[in-house]
Structure formats: structure tokens, C-alpha cells
N, C-alpha and C positions, 0 to 999 in steps of 0.2 A: 411509605414505600405500598406500592400496590399490587396483590396481589390477584392473581387471577383464573376461572376457572373456564376454559372452553365451550362452548355448546357442543356436542355431541353431534350434533342433526348437520351441526355443518360440517363441512371438506376443511382434508390437512393441506397444510402447504407444504411441501416436501425440497430442501434445499440439498441440491445434492452433487458431490464434490465427480471430475472425472481426470481422466490418465492429463498430467502436463506434459509426456512426448511419450514416453515406450504407453501402449493399449492394457500392458499387462497391470497395469498401476491403477487398474480401477476396482474397485473391494465386489465381495458377493452379493453385499449389502446390498451397491446400490444398481450393481444387477437386479436385483429383484425385485427395487421399488419402482428403476420406470419400465419393468414391465407387467407390476402391477398400477400404475396408475391410469388414470382417466386419460390426462396431456402431458405433452411433456414442451414446455416452451425453452428453444432456448436463442444462444446470444446468434449466430452463425449458424441453418440452418445445413450447408451444406457439409461444413465440419463436422458439425453433430451424426448426419447421415451417416459416415463413416463410422464411426463409434457405435451405432445404435445397428447399423448391421451387423461388424461382426462380432459383439453379443446377442449376433437372432433378436434384438427388441424391435416390437410392429406397431407399438403407441406410436397415437397418431401425434406430429412433431408439427407447432407452431413457431415463429420467429418473437421474440421478447430483445427488442437490443434500445438503446437510446436515443435511437431516431422514432422510435412507438412505442417506447414502452408508459408518456405519458396516454393516452387512448387504450393500450395495452389492458395497466394495470387495473381499471375499470373491469374490462372485460374479465380479466382473471379474478377479482373480488366477488363479480357476478358469475361464477361458475362455482367456485367456493362456495357461496353462502346455500348455494343450488348441495350439497354434500357431495362435489366433487372431488377427487383428490390429482390433484398438483404439481409437477415436479417442473423446478427451475438449475438450468445450470447450463454455463459457460462456455466459451472454445474449452479449456484449457483451466483443473484443478476447482476453486470452492469458486458459488458462482457470489455477487456483492462485492466480495473484493477485490476492487482495481475493475468491475465488472460493472453492468445493468445490475438492481436487484434489488436496492436497500429502497424502494420505492413501496414496491411490489408486498413487500417484508414489513414496511412500515405500514399502508393500507391495509395488510388482510388482519398485524394486530387491535387497531383498533374497531375494525370490523369482529370482534372478539372472537377470527378463527385460528385456529393452530398453526404453530411453524414448529415444522421438525429439520434438523441437520441432519445429513449422512456423511458424515466427513471421510475424509479420502486424502492423496496427494495437496500440498501446499506450495507453491513454486519457494516463496518468496524462505520457509523456514524449514524446509532442504536448504537450502541454502546455506541459512546461519547455521546449521550446524554442523557441516562440515568445510565453514569457512577459515576455522581459527581464530575467529574475531568473538571475543567476547558473547553468550552467549545471550546474558543476559544483566540487566536490562535492555530490551529493545526499541527500539519507535520502527514502524512500518510503515515506512512515507508511497508507498507509488508510485507514480510515471508525476514527473513532474514537470511544468509548465511545455509546450513546445517552444514558448515563444521566449527568446535571450532574457527578457529585460522581467517579466514576470519572475522565472524558474529564478535569475538573479535575488527577487526578495523571496521566494520561497526560502530558497538557499541560508537568507542571511537569519532569517528567523529558526533556523535547525540550526546553523554557527555553534552555538555553546551546550545543545543537548552534548550532556557525558552521556546517551547509550551508543550501541551500535545500529544502526542507522537503516535499512531495507528499501533500496529502490528498486525500482523496473525502470527498464528502458531501452529504446530500440536502436536497432543495431544502428542505423543512420544517421541515430544521434548522440550513440556512445562517444563520439569524441569527443564532441562539442558543451555533452553534460561532463566532463570529465575535467574540463580545461575549466569550468565555471565554477565545480567545484573546488578546483584548486586556487583559483582566487579569491574562495571567499575562504574556506577552508581552512585550506595554506596544506601541505602536504600530508595525507596521511596515509597509514595502512589502510588498503582497500581489498577486496573482489572481484575477479566478474565470473559466477556462474553462467556459463552458459550453454544451452544444448540441454537441459537436467535428463535423467534417465532416457535418455536417447542414447543411440549408438557413439555420437561426436559427443555426447557429454564433456566438458573441459570444465577447471577451477582455474582460475589465474590470477595468483597474487603475488601483491609487490606495494611501490608508491601508491601514490596518485599519478607523478613526473615517470614511473618504469611505467605505466600499463600505459601511459600517452603515445611511447617510443612504441608500439603496435600497428602494425599499419595497416592493418585490418582486423574487425572482432566482426563476428556473422553469426547468425541464431537467436534464439530468446535467451534475452541476459537480463538473469541477477544483477547486482551490484552491490555489495554488503560495502557499508565503511565508517571504520573507527569514529568511535564522538568523539568529545569535543574534552582534552585533558589537561590538565591543569595544576598538578603536585602543592601551585603555591599560592593559588587563588586564594584560600581563606586569611592569607597570609598581605595580602594586596589591598594596599585604600579605596574605593571604589573613584572616588574624585581623584583619585590620579590615575584612575584606567580611563577614567573620561580629559581628561587633559590628555593622555597616550597617545587614544584613538583621535579627538583633534588632530594630533598632533602631527596623525598622517593623513587628513583630510578631510576627516568627517563634520560634518554640519554638529556644533554643541546639542541638538533636538536630536538628529542620529545617534550620534555615542552616549546620551543621555539612555536612551533607547535601548539599546545593545548595551549597555553595562548593567539594566535593570535587570535584564536577563540570565546576565554572567551572572550576577551575586540576589538571583531570585528577591528582587525587595523594589517596590512599590515608585513606580517614573514618578509621581509627585512626589514624595519625599526624597529622591534621588536628585530629581532639580535644587527641593530647597536646601537639598545639605551641600551640595555642590557651588549656590548661590554663597551663603556664611562661607567657603570650603576661595572660593574666590573673595569674598570681600576682605580676609583675614590677610591674607596674600600683601 
């Protein structure tokens, strides 16, 4: 474990939460910090200007997004090294979560610069606590890949996680994503939380098949999916499970990979066990 004291001559990097829908989601402390810092970096300055004007915040605003973050990270660290106080905000909610910001946080820590969180609204957690699905333990995943083949691969890696899973998804892709989740996970309980804290906030609860019957789902979406549940998994022979998956069309190596995740066993040990199992037949 490494314990560090920050250089008091250097500046401080604030990670400031912004509203996820309703402008009143903003905290008093967040407004005070944004008014007091030397500069604000935002994912999309066009969206952030609306928020800053609403709260009469006149601090200098610049962009920091996925396409310029490599250049801007060095620039921000230099400013912090000179003693400036900098705030990072995203379009909605907490920066860094499914948004740019990780690189500058990591670089600031490496430069012995203090990093502080100014907490506030979070779409994922807000949706989770109102979903009606088990809130703990949970796995936050964020956005799945936009390409189907990669998305299926990601879902296969999540298939046997027993935690409730939190996804973010775009409205134009939600139907396709639900179809892929149904294909990989099977028909589980899930919740679509849309337009959180806005006028038309809505929670749509049901099975994946039931949600797929809805013609159109619009707005900002959080998708909460029930975790894997197999009450008798402890009584199942891993080798029998491998045989079952092979009968369903899995290649032996793919089946061993899936079963190793399900039973939390090393792939090598499971492979050797399965070879012995087949030799005894």
C-alpha cells in the first residue's frame, strides 16, 4: 500500500457531478466549486454552457473529450502544476463514469496532484435503487460495444455473474441490445429506466421478452438486468455442464471457458479434469 501526501504548492483537480436530467439535481457545493475554480473542462461545452448560465457561473470553460483528451491531459497537468484549481464535468452525472476523465485523473495522481470528488447525481445508481431488483451486489458495466460481435463477446463474459448488472444504452440500439442479452443470458427480469429526473421519467419493468414487445423506447436509458441465478449449481458436476454446453453447439474449449467462470475454477484444472472424465467413459 502506498500512502502519499500531496504537494500543497500544486493545484487541485475537482471531479464535479452535474445533473442527469433535472437542473435542480445540482448540489450547492458543486455550484460553489464551479464558481471558485480557475477553469472548467467539459465533455461538451454546448451542453455545459446551459448549466453554467442557469447557475450564473462565469468560470472559463474549455472542452475535454475523447478526441482531444491526450493533448488536453498534458495541458491540464501543466496548469495544475502551476497551482491552478481545475474542475472536470461531463454532460450528465459523474465524470469518468462512461465519460472521459480517467486519463487526467491518473496523470494528476502520478504528478502528486490532489484529486477531489464533488458527489452528486448518478444515473446508474439512481436507476438501480428504484428498479426493484437486488441492489447488492451489483456490477456496473456501462455501454456495451456498438458492434454485435463484440457485444455478444462482452455478454458471454458477463453471463454467469450473479450480481445485478447496470448497463447504459442509446435508444436507437436498445432493442438490438435486448435481443442479444436474451440470446446470451436467457429471459431474465430487467428494468429500463428512461429520462431519469426529467418530466417524463419512466421505469419499465418485466422480462426481456416483455420489454422487446414495446414498439419504441426513447430518451436516455439505463438498463438493469437481474444476475445469473442457478440454485443447484453447487450440486452440478462441472464436467457434466461442459458436456451439456457441447451438446448445445459449444466447442470444447468454449464450453470449458464458460464452465470455468460459472464454477470459479481455473481453466487448466477444469481441462485436466474433463480429460480424465472423458477417459473414464
